[in-house]
C-alpha positions in Angstrom: 10.4 50.8 6.3 12.4 47.5 5.5 11.2 44.2 6.0 12.6 41.7 8.4 13.9 38.6 6.6 12.2 35.4 7.9 14.9 33.4 10.2 16.3 30.2 8.9 14.6 27.1 8.9 16.3 24.4 11.0 15.7 21.0 9.2 16.8 17.7 11.0 17.9 14.6 9.1 19.1 11.1 10.6 21.7 10.8 8.0 21.8 6.8 8.3 19.2 5.8 5.3 21.0 6.2 1.7 20.3 7.4 -0.6 17.7 9.5 0.9 19.7 10.7 3.8 23.3 10.0 4.7 26.6 11.9 6.3 29.2 12.4 3.8 32.9 11.9 4.4 33.0 15.0 6.2 30.3 14.2 8.3 27.7 16.7 6.7 24.2 15.6 6.1 23.8 14.7 2.4 21.5 12.6 0.2 18.3 13.2 -1.9 16.3 14.6 1.0 18.9 16.9 2.1 19.4 18.5 -1.4 15.6 18.5 -2.1 15.5 20.3 1.3 17.7 22.8 0.1 15.7 23.2 -3.0 12.6 23.6 -1.2 14.2 26.4 0.9 15.4 28.1 -2.3 11.9 28.4 -3.4 10.9 29.7 -0.3 13.6 32.2 -0.7 14.4 31.4 2.9 18.1 30.4 4.2 18.1 26.5 5.7 20.2 24.8 7.9 20.4 20.7 8.0 21.7 19.1 11.4 22.0 15.4 11.8 19.8 13.7 14.5 19.3 9.9 15.7 16.1 8.8 14.9 15.2 7.9 18.5 15.2 11.6 19.6 13.7 12.7 16.4 10.3 13.6 17.3 11.3 14.7 20.8 13.6 17.5 19.1 11.0 18.6 17.0 8.4 19.1 19.5 11.3 20.9 22.1 12.1 23.2 19.2 15.6 22.2 18.5 14.7 22.2 14.6 11.6 23.5 12.9 11.1 20.7 10.4 12.4 17.1 9.7 13.1 15.5 6.1 14.1 12.2 7.4 11.9 9.5 5.4 9.3 10.0 8.0 5.8 8.6 6.8 3.0 10.7 7.6 0.9 7.7 9.6 -2.2 8.1 11.6 -0.4 7.8 15.0 2.5 10.4 14.0 -0.5 12.8 12.8 -1.8 13.0 16.6 1.8 14.5 17.7 3.0 16.3 14.5 1.8 18.2 11.5 3.0 16.9 7.9 3.6 18.6 4.6 2.0 17.1 1.3 3.9 13.8 0.8 7.1 14.5 -1.5 8.1 10.6 -2.0 6.8 7.2 -1.7 8.9 4.3 -3.3 6.7 2.4 -5.5 5.7 -1.4 -5.2 6.5 -3.1 -8.2 6.4 -6.5 -10.3 9.7 -8.1 -11.6 9.6 -11.2 -14.1 11.9 -13.3 -15.9 13.3 -11.2 -19.2 11.7 -13.7 -21.6 8.2 -13.6 -20.1 5.6 -11.9 -21.6 3.7 -9.5 -19.1 1.8 -7.0 -21.0 -0.8 -6.2 -18.0 -0.1 -6.1 -14.5 -3.5 -5.7 -13.2 -5.6 -8.3 -11.4 -7.4 -9.4 -14.5 -3.8 -9.5 -16.4 -2.2 -11.6 -13.5 -5.2 -14.2 -13.3 -3.4 -17.5 -12.8 0.0 -16.3 -12.5 2.2 -17.4 -9.4 3.0 -14.6 -7.5 5.6 -14.2 -4.8 6.0 -12.0 -2.2 7.3 -11.3 1.3 5.0 -12.6 3.9 3.4 -10.2 6.7 4.0 -6.7 4.5 1.7 -4.5 3.1 2.4 -6.1 -0.4 1.1 -9.3 1.0 -1.9 -8.0 2.0 -2.3 -6.0 -1.0 -2.1 -9.1 -3.5 -4.3 -11.3 -1.0 -7.2 -8.7 -1.1 -6.6 -7.7 -4.7 -5.2 -10.4 -6.7 -7.5 -13.1 -5.6 -7.3 -14.7 -9.4 -3.7 -15.3 -8.8 -1.6 -17.9 -6.5 0.1 -16.2 -4.0 3.1 -17.7 -2.3 4.6 -16.2 0.8 8.3 -16.0 1.7 10.3 -15.0 4.5 12.2 -12.2 2.8 12.4 -10.8 -0.6 15.5 -12.4 -1.4 14.2 -15.6 -1.1 11.3 -15.0 -3.3 13.6 -13.5 -6.1 15.7 -16.7 -6.1 12.6 -18.6 -6.6 11.6 -16.4 -9.5 15.4 -16.9 -10.8 14.6 -21.0 -10.9 11.5 -20.7 -12.6 9.1 -21.5 -9.6 7.2 -18.3 -9.8 5.9 -16.0 -12.6 6.7 -12.9 -10.8 7.7 -11.2 -7.5 6.3 -8.1 -5.9 8.1 -6.1 -3.5 9.8 -2.2 -2.7 11.1 -1.2 -6.0 14.2 0.1 -4.2 15.0 -3.5 -3.1 14.0 -5.1 -6.0 16.3 -2.7 -8.3 19.0 -3.6 -5.9 18.4 -7.3 -6.7 18.2 -6.7 -10.7 21.8 -5.0 -10.1 23.1 -8.2 -8.6 24.7 -11.2 -10.6 21.6 -13.1 -10.3 19.2 -10.5 -11.1 20.3 -10.4 -14.6 17.5 -12.8 -14.9 14.8 -10.4 -14.3 13.2 -7.2 -15.1 10.7 -4.9 -13.9 7.5 -5.5 -15.9 5.4 -2.7 -14.1 4.2 -0.9 -10.8 1.2 -2.2 -8.7 -1.4 0.6 -8.8 -1.3 2.9 -5.8 -4.0 2.0 -3.1 -3.9 4.1 0.4 -5.2 1.3 2.1 -1.9 -0.6 1.9 0.7 1.7 0.6 0.1 4.7 3.0 0.1 8.6 2.5 4.1 8.8 1.6 7.0 10.6 3.1 6.2 14.3 4.3 8.1 17.0 5.9 7.5 16.4 9.4 6.4 19.9 11.6 5.1 20.9 15.0 1.7 20.6 15.5 0.0 23.8 14.7 2.9 25.4 12.7 0.4 25.9 9.7 2.0 28.8 7.9 5.5 26.8 7.7 3.5 23.7 6.4 1.7 26.0 3.8 5.2 27.5 2.7 6.6 23.7 2.3 3.4 22.3 0.3 3.7 25.4 -2.2 7.6 24.8 -2.5 6.9 21.1 -3.2 4.6 21.9 -6.0 7.0 24.3 -7.3 9.9 22.1 -7.3 8.0 19.5 -9.0 6.5 21.8 -11.7 9.7 23.4 -12.6 11.7 19.8 -13.1 14.2 20.7 -10.1 12.7 17.6 -8.2 13.2 15.1 -11.0 16.7 16.4 -11.9 17.3 16.0 -8.0 15.7 12.6 -7.7 17.7 11.2 -10.9 20.9 11.8 -8.9 20.0 9.3 -6.4 17.2 6.7 -7.9 16.3 5.5 -11.2 12.7 5.6 -11.2 10.2 7.9 -10.3 9.1 8.3 -6.5 6.8 11.1 -6.7 3.8 10.5 -4.3 0.9 9.5 -6.8 -2.1 11.0 -5.6 -4.4 8.0 -6.1 -3.4 7.2 -9.7 -0.5 4.8 -10.9 3.0 5.5 -10.7 4.5 7.2 -13.7 
């Protein structure tokens, strides 16, 4: 007796958060998450279709069964876990330190940055992280990352801590030629969360397990890194309790 093929998996994405998800010039879903999702489906030996969905209706559409999964940079927060199920995380943009190009910063640990002046956007997890763990440093709070980066450019700061993707955009600018990455901050779940995962309907254990196994497979066989390198110049794999590579 022939075994019935599993039905296609329908995956929703917003299409408005490049490079992770976007709509291409034909209006079709594209970006890192879409390409990764297709690779996960290959690993699961299952056909998948992607649909664009406004963020405001994303959770409701999942619960209503209009699609089976969401890959749209949705973080696995405690509040969402009451309403949805999540796969293991497939990315987390690391926090990173930048300094001036001529600065010698061999160690970005709390001990290594003792006595240094570090700028960071206020009212963020990065500010809370520094204030809790880098008490030997002088922490200066700014309205946004751009203000902190400009103070680094002018020499009023030794380092800036922020989201690595946003810092990469600064370093790619004309002003950013002054500076360079000197290290990632060590991952701490209390401040950096549990990463971005595939969101699924609560109770869909079988599909969650299939996505978990597929995520492990594409990381192990190098597919993940090949896709990531098309969109980002640094590692975004979830660190799982250790430092980012």
